[in-house]
PDB file as gemmi writes it, atoms N, CA and C in Angstrom:
CRYST1    1.000    1.000    1.000  90.00  90.00  90.00 P 1                      
ATOM      1  N   UNK A   1      57.012 102.440 221.477  1.00  0.00           N  
ATOM      2  CA  UNK A   1      57.661 101.612 220.466  1.00  0.00           C  
ATOM      3  C   UNK A   1      57.598 100.153 220.908  1.00  0.00           C  
ATOM      4  N   UNK A   2      57.214  99.289 219.972  1.00  0.00           N  
ATOM      5  CA  UNK A   2      57.140  97.871 220.289  1.00  0.00           C  
ATOM      6  C   UNK A   2      58.538  97.296 220.413  1.00  0.00           C  
ATOM      7  N   UNK A   3      58.635  96.202 221.134  1.00  0.00           N  
ATOM      8  CA  UNK A   3      59.936  95.563 221.357  1.00  0.00           C  
ATOM      9  C   UNK A   3      60.580  95.155 220.036  1.00  0.00           C  
ATOM     10  N   UNK A   4      59.799  94.594 219.116  1.00  0.00           N  
ATOM     11  CA  UNK A   4      60.354  94.137 217.836  1.00  0.00           C  
ATOM     12  C   UNK A   4      60.917  95.303 217.037  1.00  0.00           C  
ATOM     13  N   UNK A   5      60.217  96.448 217.056  1.00  0.00           N  
ATOM     14  CA  UNK A   5      60.716  97.615 216.335  1.00  0.00           C  
ATOM     15  C   UNK A   5      62.021  98.115 216.945  1.00  0.00           C  
ATOM     16  N   UNK A   6      62.109  98.118 218.263  1.00  0.00           N  
ATOM     17  CA  UNK A   6      63.340  98.544 218.924  1.00  0.00           C  
ATOM     18  C   UNK A   6      64.497  97.628 218.530  1.00  0.00           C  
ATOM     19  N   UNK A   7      64.209  96.341 218.441  1.00  0.00           N  
ATOM     20  CA  UNK A   7      65.229  95.376 218.055  1.00  0.00           C  
ATOM     21  C   UNK A   7      65.707  95.653 216.634  1.00  0.00           C  
ATOM     22  N   UNK A   8      64.785  95.925 215.723  1.00  0.00           N  
ATOM     23  CA  UNK A   8      65.159  96.157 214.337  1.00  0.00           C  
ATOM     24  C   UNK A   8      65.936  97.462 214.190  1.00  0.00           C  
ATOM     25  N   UNK A   9      65.570  98.474 214.963  1.00  0.00           N  
ATOM     26  CA  UNK A   9      66.282  99.752 214.882  1.00  0.00           C  
ATOM     27  C   UNK A   9      67.731  99.573 215.296  1.00  0.00           C  
ATOM     28  N   UNK A  10      67.985  98.700 216.206  1.00  0.00           N  
ATOM     29  CA  UNK A  10      69.349  98.456 216.663  1.00  0.00           C  
ATOM     30  C   UNK A  10      70.100  97.538 215.697  1.00  0.00           C  
ATOM     31  N   UNK A  11      69.425  97.122 214.616  1.00  0.00           N  
ATOM     32  CA  UNK A  11      70.015  96.244 213.614  1.00  0.00           C  
ATOM     33  C   UNK A  11      70.398  94.878 214.184  1.00  0.00           C  
ATOM     34  N   UNK A  12      69.779  94.511 215.269  1.00  0.00           N  
ATOM     35  CA  UNK A  12      69.994  93.199 215.869  1.00  0.00           C  
ATOM     36  C   UNK A  12      68.698  92.420 215.752  1.00  0.00           C  
ATOM     37  N   UNK A  13      68.817  91.140 215.634  1.00  0.00           N  
ATOM     38  CA  UNK A  13      67.639  90.287 215.604  1.00  0.00           C  
ATOM     39  C   UNK A  13      67.634  89.488 216.897  1.00  0.00           C  
ATOM     40  N   UNK A  14      66.681  89.770 217.748  1.00  0.00           N  
ATOM     41  CA  UNK A  14      66.618  89.177 219.077  1.00  0.00           C  
ATOM     42  C   UNK A  14      66.026  87.777 219.008  1.00  0.00           C  
ATOM     43  N   UNK A  15      66.818  86.733 219.311  1.00  0.00           N  
ATOM     44  CA  UNK A  15      66.302  85.370 219.255  1.00  0.00           C  
ATOM     45  C   UNK A  15      65.222  85.078 220.297  1.00  0.00           C  
ATOM     46  N   UNK A  16      64.998  85.984 221.233  1.00  0.00           N  
ATOM     47  CA  UNK A  16      63.919  85.794 222.199  1.00  0.00           C  
ATOM     48  C   UNK A  16      62.555  86.050 221.550  1.00  0.00           C  
ATOM     49  N   UNK A  17      62.560  86.765 220.428  1.00  0.00           N  
ATOM     50  CA  UNK A  17      61.306  87.056 219.728  1.00  0.00           C  
ATOM     51  C   UNK A  17      61.018  85.970 218.702  1.00  0.00           C  
ATOM     52  N   UNK A  18      59.737  85.607 218.515  1.00  0.00           N  
ATOM     53  CA  UNK A  18      59.391  84.574 217.536  1.00  0.00           C  
ATOM     54  C   UNK A  18      59.655  85.057 216.103  1.00  0.00           C  
ATOM     55  N   UNK A  19      59.965  84.118 215.201  1.00  0.00           N  
ATOM     56  CA  UNK A  19      60.296  84.482 213.816  1.00  0.00           C  
ATOM     57  C   UNK A  19      59.228  85.332 213.126  1.00  0.00           C  
ATOM     58  N   UNK A  20      57.976  85.021 213.353  1.00  0.00           N  
ATOM     59  CA  UNK A  20      56.906  85.775 212.692  1.00  0.00           C  
ATOM     60  C   UNK A  20      56.930  87.249 213.115  1.00  0.00           C  
ATOM     61  N   UNK A  21      57.199  87.499 214.383  1.00  0.00           N  
ATOM     62  CA  UNK A  21      57.257  88.871 214.892  1.00  0.00           C  
ATOM     63  C   UNK A  21      58.481  89.605 214.343  1.00  0.00           C  
ATOM     64  N   UNK A  22      59.614  88.927 214.303  1.00  0.00           N  
ATOM     65  CA  UNK A  22      60.832  89.533 213.758  1.00  0.00           C  
ATOM     66  C   UNK A  22      60.628  89.846 212.272  1.00  0.00           C  
ATOM     67  N   UNK A  23      60.092  88.907 211.529  1.00  0.00           N  
ATOM     68  CA  UNK A  23      59.874  89.078 210.103  1.00  0.00           C  
ATOM     69  C   UNK A  23      58.930  90.249 209.831  1.00  0.00           C  
ATOM     70  N   UNK A  24      57.879  90.362 210.616  1.00  0.00           N  
ATOM     71  CA  UNK A  24      56.908  91.444 210.436  1.00  0.00           C  
ATOM     72  C   UNK A  24      57.535  92.816 210.680  1.00  0.00           C  
ATOM     73  N   UNK A  25      58.542  92.886 211.538  1.00  0.00           N  
ATOM     74  CA  UNK A  25      59.164  94.164 211.878  1.00  0.00           C  
ATOM     75  C   UNK A  25      60.260  94.575 210.888  1.00  0.00           C  
ATOM     76  N   UNK A  26      60.672  93.655 210.028  1.00  0.00           N  
ATOM     77  CA  UNK A  26      61.734  93.965 209.066  1.00  0.00           C  
ATOM     78  C   UNK A  26      61.201  94.805 207.916  1.00  0.00           C  
ATOM     79  N   UNK A  27      62.078  95.597 207.315  1.00  0.00           N  
ATOM     80  CA  UNK A  27      61.715  96.364 206.129  1.00  0.00           C  
ATOM     81  C   UNK A  27      61.418  95.414 204.978  1.00  0.00           C  
ATOM     82  N   UNK A  28      60.624  95.863 204.039  1.00  0.00           N  
ATOM     83  CA  UNK A  28      60.213  95.034 202.906  1.00  0.00           C  
ATOM     84  C   UNK A  28      61.389  94.416 202.151  1.00  0.00           C  
ATOM     85  N   UNK A  29      62.464  95.155 201.828  1.00  0.00           N  
ATOM     86  CA  UNK A  29      63.565  94.504 201.102  1.00  0.00           C  
ATOM     87  C   UNK A  29      64.189  93.337 201.870  1.00  0.00           C  
ATOM     88  N   UNK A  30      64.233  93.424 203.187  1.00  0.00           N  
ATOM     89  CA  UNK A  30      64.808  92.337 203.992  1.00  0.00           C  
ATOM     90  C   UNK A  30      63.840  91.156 204.010  1.00  0.00           C  
ATOM     91  N   UNK A  31      62.546  91.439 204.114  1.00  0.00           N  
ATOM     92  CA  UNK A  31      61.563  90.353 204.037  1.00  0.00           C  
ATOM     93  C   UNK A  31      61.629  89.667 202.676  1.00  0.00           C  
ATOM     94  N   UNK A  32      61.853  90.441 201.617  1.00  0.00           N  
ATOM     95  CA  UNK A  32      62.022  89.849 200.283  1.00  0.00           C  
ATOM     96  C   UNK A  32      63.238  88.935 200.251  1.00  0.00           C  
ATOM     97  N   UNK A  33      64.313  89.357 200.905  1.00  0.00           N  
ATOM     98  CA  UNK A  33      65.516  88.528 200.960  1.00  0.00           C  
ATOM     99  C   UNK A  33      65.211  87.195 201.629  1.00  0.00           C  
ATOM    100  N   UNK A  34      64.471  87.226 202.732  1.00  0.00           N  
ATOM    101  CA  UNK A  34      64.084  85.980 203.410  1.00  0.00           C  
ATOM    102  C   UNK A  34      63.273  85.109 202.456  1.00  0.00           C  
ATOM    103  N   UNK A  35      62.312  85.704 201.755  1.00  0.00           N  
ATOM    104  CA  UNK A  35      61.473  84.942 200.823  1.00  0.00           C  
ATOM    105  C   UNK A  35      62.306  84.345 199.695  1.00  0.00           C  
ATOM    106  N   UNK A  36      63.279  85.103 199.193  1.00  0.00           N  
ATOM    107  CA  UNK A  36      64.154  84.616 198.124  1.00  0.00           C  
ATOM    108  C   UNK A  36      64.958  83.412 198.604  1.00  0.00           C  
ATOM    109  N   UNK A  37      65.533  83.523 199.789  1.00  0.00           N  
ATOM    110  CA  UNK A  37      66.329  82.411 200.323  1.00  0.00           C  
ATOM    111  C   UNK A  37      65.462  81.178 200.502  1.00  0.00           C  
ATOM    112  N   UNK A  38      64.281  81.358 201.043  1.00  0.00           N  
ATOM    113  CA  UNK A  38      63.399  80.219 201.313  1.00  0.00           C  
ATOM    114  C   UNK A  38      62.872  79.585 200.029  1.00  0.00           C  
ATOM    115  N   UNK A  39      62.659  80.374 198.983  1.00  0.00           N  
ATOM    116  CA  UNK A  39      62.068  79.825 197.759  1.00  0.00           C  
ATOM    117  C   UNK A  39      63.105  79.460 196.701  1.00  0.00           C  
ATOM    118  N   UNK A  40      64.003  80.373 196.386  1.00  0.00           N  
ATOM    119  CA  UNK A  40      64.966  80.124 195.302  1.00  0.00           C  
ATOM    120  C   UNK A  40      66.161  79.288 195.736  1.00  0.00           C  
ATOM    121  N   UNK A  41      66.539  79.391 197.003  1.00  0.00           N  
ATOM    122  CA  UNK A  41      67.724  78.687 197.504  1.00  0.00           C  
ATOM    123  C   UNK A  41      67.377  77.598 198.514  1.00  0.00           C  
ATOM    124  N   UNK A  42      66.129  77.177 198.523  1.00  0.00           N  
ATOM    125  CA  UNK A  42      65.658  76.098 199.400  1.00  0.00           C  
ATOM    126  C   UNK A  42      66.053  76.304 200.866  1.00  0.00           C  
ATOM    127  N   UNK A  43      66.057  77.566 201.298  1.00  0.00           N  
ATOM    128  CA  UNK A  43      66.350  77.861 202.695  1.00  0.00           C  
ATOM    129  C   UNK A  43      67.823  77.954 203.050  1.00  0.00           C  
ATOM    130  N   UNK A  44      68.706  77.876 202.060  1.00  0.00           N  
ATOM    131  CA  UNK A  44      70.150  77.897 202.338  1.00  0.00           C  
ATOM    132  C   UNK A  44      70.706  79.315 202.261  1.00  0.00           C  
ATOM    133  N   UNK A  45      71.008  79.864 203.434  1.00  0.00           N  
ATOM    134  CA  UNK A  45      71.622  81.196 203.502  1.00  0.00           C  
ATOM    135  C   UNK A  45      72.980  81.173 202.809  1.00  0.00           C  
ATOM    136  N   UNK A  46      73.716  80.089 203.004  1.00  0.00           N  
ATOM    137  CA  UNK A  46      75.055  79.977 202.423  1.00  0.00           C  
ATOM    138  C   UNK A  46      75.020  79.956 200.896  1.00  0.00           C  
ATOM    139  N   UNK A  47      74.067  79.228 200.309  1.00  0.00           N  
ATOM    140  CA  UNK A  47      73.963  79.182 198.847  1.00  0.00           C  
ATOM    141  C   UNK A  47      73.630  80.558 198.281  1.00  0.00           C  
ATOM    142  N   UNK A  48      72.744  81.278 198.951  1.00  0.00           N  
ATOM    143  CA  UNK A  48      72.397  82.625 198.498  1.00  0.00           C  
ATOM    144  C   UNK A  48      73.607  83.550 198.603  1.00  0.00           C  
ATOM    145  N   UNK A  49      74.324  83.497 199.715  1.00  0.00           N  
ATOM    146  CA  UNK A  49      75.508  84.341 199.903  1.00  0.00           C  
ATOM    147  C   UNK A  49      76.558  84.030 198.838  1.00  0.00           C  
ATOM    148  N   UNK A  50      76.765  82.757 198.554  1.00  0.00           N  
ATOM    149  CA  UNK A  50      77.738  82.374 197.535  1.00  0.00           C  
ATOM    150  C   UNK A  50      77.317  82.896 196.158  1.00  0.00           C  
ATOM    151  N   UNK A  51      76.035  82.816 195.851  1.00  0.00           N  
ATOM    152  CA  UNK A  51      75.533  83.315 194.573  1.00  0.00           C  
ATOM    153  C   UNK A  51      75.771  84.817 194.446  1.00  0.00           C  
ATOM    154  N   UNK A  52      75.512  85.559 195.521  1.00  0.00           N  
ATOM    155  CA  UNK A  52      75.741  87.009 195.512  1.00  0.00           C  
ATOM    156  C   UNK A  52      77.236  87.306 195.329  1.00  0.00           C  
ATOM    157  N   UNK A  53      78.085  86.576 196.052  1.00  0.00           N  
ATOM    158  CA  UNK A  53      79.532  86.790 195.915  1.00  0.00           C  
ATOM    159  C   UNK A  53      80.002  86.502 194.487  1.00  0.00           C  
ATOM    160  N   UNK A  54      79.488  85.426 193.902  1.00  0.00           N  
ATOM    161  CA  UNK A  54      79.869  85.062 192.534  1.00  0.00           C  
ATOM    162  C   UNK A  54      79.442  86.152 191.551  1.00  0.00           C  
ATOM    163  N   UNK A  55      78.229  86.657 191.710  1.00  0.00           N  
ATOM    164  CA  UNK A  55      77.751  87.718 190.813  1.00  0.00           C  
ATOM    165  C   UNK A  55      78.629  88.956 190.946  1.00  0.00           C  
ATOM    166  N   UNK A  56      78.949  89.355 192.169  1.00  0.00           N  
ATOM    167  CA  UNK A  56      79.787  90.542 192.399  1.00  0.00           C  
ATOM    168  C   UNK A  56      81.193  90.365 191.833  1.00  0.00           C  
ATOM    169  N   UNK A  57      81.677  89.122 191.800  1.00  0.00           N  
ATOM    170  CA  UNK A  57      83.032  88.843 191.298  1.00  0.00           C  
ATOM    171  C   UNK A  57      83.042  88.644 189.784  1.00  0.00           C  
ATOM    172  N   UNK A  58      81.871  88.724 189.148  1.00  0.00           N  
ATOM    173  CA  UNK A  58      81.809  88.542 187.707  1.00  0.00           C  
ATOM    174  C   UNK A  58      81.868  87.094 187.269  1.00  0.00           C  
ATOM    175  N   UNK A  59      81.623  86.197 188.196  1.00  0.00           N  
ATOM    176  CA  UNK A  59      81.623  84.763 187.882  1.00  0.00           C  
ATOM    177  C   UNK A  59      80.186  84.309 187.632  1.00  0.00           C  
ATOM    178  N   UNK A  60      80.003  83.135 187.053  1.00  0.00           N  
ATOM    179  CA  UNK A  60      78.642  82.642 186.814  1.00  0.00           C  
ATOM    180  C   UNK A  60      77.845  82.543 188.120  1.00  0.00           C  
ATOM    181  N   UNK A  61      76.572  82.905 188.048  1.00  0.00           N  
ATOM    182  CA  UNK A  61      75.693  82.875 189.210  1.00  0.00           C  
ATOM    183  C   UNK A  61      74.327  82.368 188.788  1.00  0.00           C  
ATOM    184  N   UNK A  62      73.507  82.019 189.767  1.00  0.00           N  
ATOM    185  CA  UNK A  62      72.184  81.464 189.475  1.00  0.00           C  
ATOM    186  C   UNK A  62      71.112  82.522 189.280  1.00  0.00           C  
ATOM    187  N   UNK A  63      71.020  83.476 190.213  1.00  0.00           N  
ATOM    188  CA  UNK A  63      69.950  84.466 190.185  1.00  0.00           C  
ATOM    189  C   UNK A  63      70.519  85.868 190.358  1.00  0.00           C  
ATOM    190  N   UNK A  64      70.026  86.808 189.574  1.00  0.00           N  
ATOM    191  CA  UNK A  64      70.383  88.216 189.750  1.00  0.00           C  
ATOM    192  C   UNK A  64      69.306  88.836 190.626  1.00  0.00           C  
ATOM    193  N   UNK A  65      69.681  89.175 191.827  1.00  0.00           N  
ATOM    194  CA  UNK A  65      68.732  89.710 192.787  1.00  0.00           C  
ATOM    195  C   UNK A  65      68.770  91.234 192.782  1.00  0.00           C  
ATOM    196  N   UNK A  66      67.615  91.845 192.733  1.00  0.00           N  
ATOM    197  CA  UNK A  66      67.489  93.297 192.849  1.00  0.00           C  
ATOM    198  C   UNK A  66      66.518  93.571 193.982  1.00  0.00           C  
ATOM    199  N   UNK A  67      67.041  93.561 195.182  1.00  0.00           N  
ATOM    200  CA  UNK A  67      66.191  93.680 196.366  1.00  0.00           C  
ATOM    201  C   UNK A  67      66.183  95.088 196.953  1.00  0.00           C  
ATOM    202  N   UNK A  68      67.068  95.948 196.487  1.00  0.00           N  
ATOM    203  CA  UNK A  68      67.141  97.289 197.047  1.00  0.00           C  
ATOM    204  C   UNK A  68      67.917  97.351 198.349  1.00  0.00           C  
ATOM    205  N   UNK A  69      68.782  96.369 198.574  1.00  0.00           N  
ATOM    206  CA  UNK A  69      69.623  96.341 199.777  1.00  0.00           C  
ATOM    207  C   UNK A  69      71.077  96.556 199.375  1.00  0.00           C  
ATOM    208  N   UNK A  70      71.766  97.415 200.094  1.00  0.00           N  
ATOM    209  CA  UNK A  70      73.194  97.613 199.844  1.00  0.00           C  
ATOM    210  C   UNK A  70      74.028  96.566 200.567  1.00  0.00           C  
ATOM    211  N   UNK A  71      73.465  95.985 201.588  1.00  0.00           N  
ATOM    212  CA  UNK A  71      74.219  95.091 202.469  1.00  0.00           C  
ATOM    213  C   UNK A  71      73.586  93.702 202.547  1.00  0.00           C  
ATOM    214  N   UNK A  72      73.325  93.091 201.399  1.00  0.00           N  
ATOM    215  CA  UNK A  72      72.672  91.782 201.359  1.00  0.00           C  
ATOM    216  C   UNK A  72      73.437  90.736 202.168  1.00  0.00           C  
ATOM    217  N   UNK A  73      74.759  90.706 202.016  1.00  0.00           N  
ATOM    218  CA  UNK A  73      75.558  89.706 202.723  1.00  0.00           C  
ATOM    219  C   UNK A  73      75.495  89.905 204.237  1.00  0.00           C  
ATOM    220  N   UNK A  74      75.495  91.148 204.676  1.00  0.00           N  
ATOM    221  CA  UNK A  74      75.373  91.434 206.106  1.00  0.00           C  
ATOM    222  C   UNK A  74      74.017  90.958 206.629  1.00  0.00           C  
ATOM    223  N   UNK A  75      72.952  91.231 205.873  1.00  0.00           N  
ATOM    224  CA  UNK A  75      71.625  90.769 206.289  1.00  0.00           C  
ATOM    225  C   UNK A  75      71.543  89.256 206.287  1.00  0.00           C  
ATOM    226  N   UNK A  76      72.132  88.620 205.291  1.00  0.00           N  
ATOM    227  CA  UNK A  76      72.139  87.153 205.265  1.00  0.00           C  
ATOM    228  C   UNK A  76      72.784  86.604 206.532  1.00  0.00           C  
ATOM    229  N   UNK A  77      73.892  87.202 206.935  1.00  0.00           N  
ATOM    230  CA  UNK A  77      74.585  86.766 208.152  1.00  0.00           C  
ATOM    231  C   UNK A  77      73.692  86.948 209.375  1.00  0.00           C  
ATOM    232  N   UNK A  78      73.058  88.114 209.496  1.00  0.00           N  
ATOM    233  CA  UNK A  78      72.197  88.373 210.654  1.00  0.00           C  
ATOM    234  C   UNK A  78      71.007  87.419 210.708  1.00  0.00           C  
ATOM    235  N   UNK A  79      70.392  87.197 209.549  1.00  0.00           N  
ATOM    236  CA  UNK A  79      69.222  86.316 209.502  1.00  0.00           C  
ATOM    237  C   UNK A  79      69.600  84.869 209.818  1.00  0.00           C  
ATOM    238  N   UNK A  80      70.712  84.426 209.264  1.00  0.00           N  
ATOM    239  CA  UNK A  80      71.189  83.058 209.532  1.00  0.00           C  
ATOM    240  C   UNK A  80      71.543  82.905 211.010  1.00  0.00           C  
ATOM    241  N   UNK A  81      72.209  83.903 211.587  1.00  0.00           N  
ATOM    242  CA  UNK A  81      72.577  83.876 213.003  1.00  0.00           C  
ATOM    243  C   UNK A  81      71.340  83.824 213.892  1.00  0.00           C  
ATOM    244  N   UNK A  82      70.307  84.606 213.524  1.00  0.00           N  
ATOM    245  CA  UNK A  82      69.056  84.592 214.284  1.00  0.00           C  
ATOM    246  C   UNK A  82      68.444  83.189 214.272  1.00  0.00           C  
ATOM    247  N   UNK A  83      68.327  82.585 213.069  1.00  0.00           N  
ATOM    248  CA  UNK A  83      67.730  81.251 212.984  1.00  0.00           C  
ATOM    249  C   UNK A  83      68.517  80.232 213.804  1.00  0.00           C  
ATOM    250  N   UNK A  84      69.839  80.314 213.748  1.00  0.00           N  
ATOM    251  CA  UNK A  84      70.669  79.361 214.501  1.00  0.00           C  
ATOM    252  C   UNK A  84      70.481  79.560 216.006  1.00  0.00           C  
ATOM    253  N   UNK A  85      70.447  80.813 216.455  1.00  0.00           N  
ATOM    254  CA  UNK A  85      70.293  81.092 217.882  1.00  0.00           C  
ATOM    255  C   UNK A  85      68.889  80.708 218.359  1.00  0.00           C  
ATOM    256  N   UNK A  86      67.916  80.937 217.523  1.00  0.00           N  
ATOM    257  CA  UNK A  86      66.524  80.641 217.883  1.00  0.00           C  
ATOM    258  C   UNK A  86      66.229  79.150 217.762  1.00  0.00           C  
ATOM    259  N   UNK A  87      66.917  78.484 216.844  1.00  0.00           N  
ATOM    260  CA  UNK A  87      66.636  77.075 216.600  1.00  0.00           C  
ATOM    261  C   UNK A  87      65.347  76.875 215.845  1.00  0.00           C  
ATOM    262  N   UNK A  88      64.928  77.920 215.130  1.00  0.00           N  
ATOM    263  CA  UNK A  88      63.654  77.901 214.414  1.00  0.00           C  
ATOM    264  C   UNK A  88      63.807  78.769 213.171  1.00  0.00           C  
ATOM    265  N   UNK A  89      63.338  78.258 212.049  1.00  0.00           N  
ATOM    266  CA  UNK A  89      63.484  78.981 210.784  1.00  0.00           C  
ATOM    267  C   UNK A  89      62.334  79.956 210.561  1.00  0.00           C  
ATOM    268  N   UNK A  90      62.624  80.990 209.762  1.00  0.00           N  
ATOM    269  CA  UNK A  90      61.563  81.882 209.303  1.00  0.00           C  
ATOM    270  C   UNK A  90      60.648  81.082 208.378  1.00  0.00           C  
ATOM    271  N   UNK A  91      59.384  81.413 208.375  1.00  0.00           N  
ATOM    272  CA  UNK A  91      58.431  80.747 207.488  1.00  0.00           C  
ATOM    273  C   UNK A  91      57.776  81.807 206.605  1.00  0.00           C  
ATOM    274  N   UNK A  92      57.662  81.491 205.326  1.00  0.00           N  
ATOM    275  CA  UNK A  92      57.003  82.385 204.391  1.00  0.00           C  
ATOM    276  C   UNK A  92      55.616  81.804 204.118  1.00  0.00           C  
ATOM    277  N   UNK A  93      54.594  82.486 204.632  1.00  0.00           N  
ATOM    278  CA  UNK A  93      53.243  81.996 204.377  1.00  0.00           C  
ATOM    279  C   UNK A  93      52.692  82.658 203.112  1.00  0.00           C  
ATOM    280  N   UNK A  94      51.539  82.212 202.667  1.00  0.00           N  
ATOM    281  CA  UNK A  94      50.951  82.716 201.419  1.00  0.00           C  
ATOM    282  C   UNK A  94      50.694  84.213 201.468  1.00  0.00           C  
ATOM    283  N   UNK A  95      50.247  84.717 202.617  1.00  0.00           N  
ATOM    284  CA  UNK A  95      49.955  86.140 202.746  1.00  0.00           C  
ATOM    285  C   UNK A  95      51.222  86.976 202.575  1.00  0.00           C  
ATOM    286  N   UNK A  96      52.300  86.560 203.214  1.00  0.00           N  
ATOM    287  CA  UNK A  96      53.557  87.284 203.093  1.00  0.00           C  
ATOM    288  C   UNK A  96      54.071  87.212 201.660  1.00  0.00           C  
ATOM    289  N   UNK A  97      53.992  86.062 201.055  1.00  0.00           N  
ATOM    290  CA  UNK A  97      54.450  85.919 199.673  1.00  0.00           C  
ATOM    291  C   UNK A  97      53.661  86.852 198.755  1.00  0.00           C  
ATOM    292  N   UNK A  98      52.371  86.968 198.962  1.00  0.00           N  
ATOM    293  CA  UNK A  98      51.532  87.846 198.144  1.00  0.00           C  
ATOM    294  C   UNK A  98      51.905  89.305 198.386  1.00  0.00           C  
ATOM    295  N   UNK A  99      52.131  89.678 199.643  1.00  0.00           N  
ATOM    296  CA  UNK A  99      52.512  91.046 199.967  1.00  0.00           C  
ATOM    297  C   UNK A  99      53.854  91.427 199.349  1.00  0.00           C  
ATOM    298  N   UNK A 100      54.765  90.471 199.293  1.00  0.00           N  
ATOM    299  CA  UNK A 100      56.097  90.752 198.775  1.00  0.00           C  
ATOM    300  C   UNK A 100      56.135  90.774 197.253  1.00  0.00           C  
ATOM    301  N   UNK A 101      55.192  90.094 196.597  1.00  0.00           N  
ATOM    302  CA  UNK A 101      55.184  90.036 195.142  1.00  0.00           C  
ATOM    303  C   UNK A 101      53.747  90.151 194.643  1.00  0.00           C  
ATOM    304  N   UNK A 102      53.168  91.363 194.663  1.00  0.00           N  
ATOM    305  CA  UNK A 102      51.772  91.511 194.268  1.00  0.00           C  
ATOM    306  C   UNK A 102      51.520  91.155 192.811  1.00  0.00           C  
ATOM    307  N   UNK A 103      52.511  91.305 191.933  1.00  0.00           N  
ATOM    308  CA  UNK A 103      52.332  90.977 190.518  1.00  0.00           C  
ATOM    309  C   UNK A 103      52.118  89.486 190.295  1.00  0.00           C  
ATOM    310  N   UNK A 104      52.618  88.669 191.201  1.00  0.00           N  
ATOM    311  CA  UNK A 104      52.519  87.221 191.069  1.00  0.00           C  
ATOM    312  C   UNK A 104      51.060  86.773 191.030  1.00  0.00           C  
ATOM    313  N   UNK A 105      50.181  87.506 191.671  1.00  0.00           N  
ATOM    314  CA  UNK A 105      48.795  87.084 191.781  1.00  0.00           C  
ATOM    315  C   UNK A 105      47.875  87.886 190.860  1.00  0.00           C  
ATOM    316  N   UNK A 106      48.468  88.631 189.953  1.00  0.00           N  
ATOM    317  CA  UNK A 106      47.689  89.405 189.004  1.00  0.00           C  
ATOM    318  C   UNK A 106      47.181  88.496 187.908  1.00  0.00           C  
ATOM    319  N   UNK A 107      45.934  88.682 187.508  1.00  0.00           N  
ATOM    320  CA  UNK A 107      45.382  87.849 186.442  1.00  0.00           C  
ATOM    321  C   UNK A 107      45.831  88.363 185.081  1.00  0.00           C  
ATOM    322  N   UNK A 108      46.024  87.467 184.159  1.00  0.00           N  
ATOM    323  CA  UNK A 108      46.398  87.816 182.799  1.00  0.00           C  
ATOM    324  C   UNK A 108      45.115  87.967 181.987  1.00  0.00           C  
ATOM    325  N   UNK A 109      44.840  89.166 181.502  1.00  0.00           N  
ATOM    326  CA  UNK A 109      43.612  89.445 180.776  1.00  0.00           C  
ATOM    327  C   UNK A 109      43.858  89.627 179.282  1.00  0.00           C  
ATOM    328  N   UNK A 110      44.765  88.860 178.716  1.00  0.00           N  
ATOM    329  CA  UNK A 110      45.044  88.994 177.275  1.00  0.00           C  
ATOM    330  C   UNK A 110      43.930  88.416 176.457  1.00  0.00           C  
TER     331      UNK A 110                                                      
END                                                                             
């Protein structure tokens, strides 16, 4: 078992590992959450968490997220804590964005 996989199984994000390695070891719904925060919320974990809380409370919100995660707020906390401890943000490159949203790159043949 690779070190990154062991870290993910323990539900901890090890700041000794580089962001790209940690991101690659995460399940797809968690990687989608990272992409959502980086793109829709301009990298603000707090803004995303507030939006989720507002939606759950029945108050106005910006985006309705359907990521397949039961614990979005817990993951937001872990991801934000990792970035703060590492001093380096996760980066979403074009390949990861395409993998996370294959429909985005589909051609329209109407």
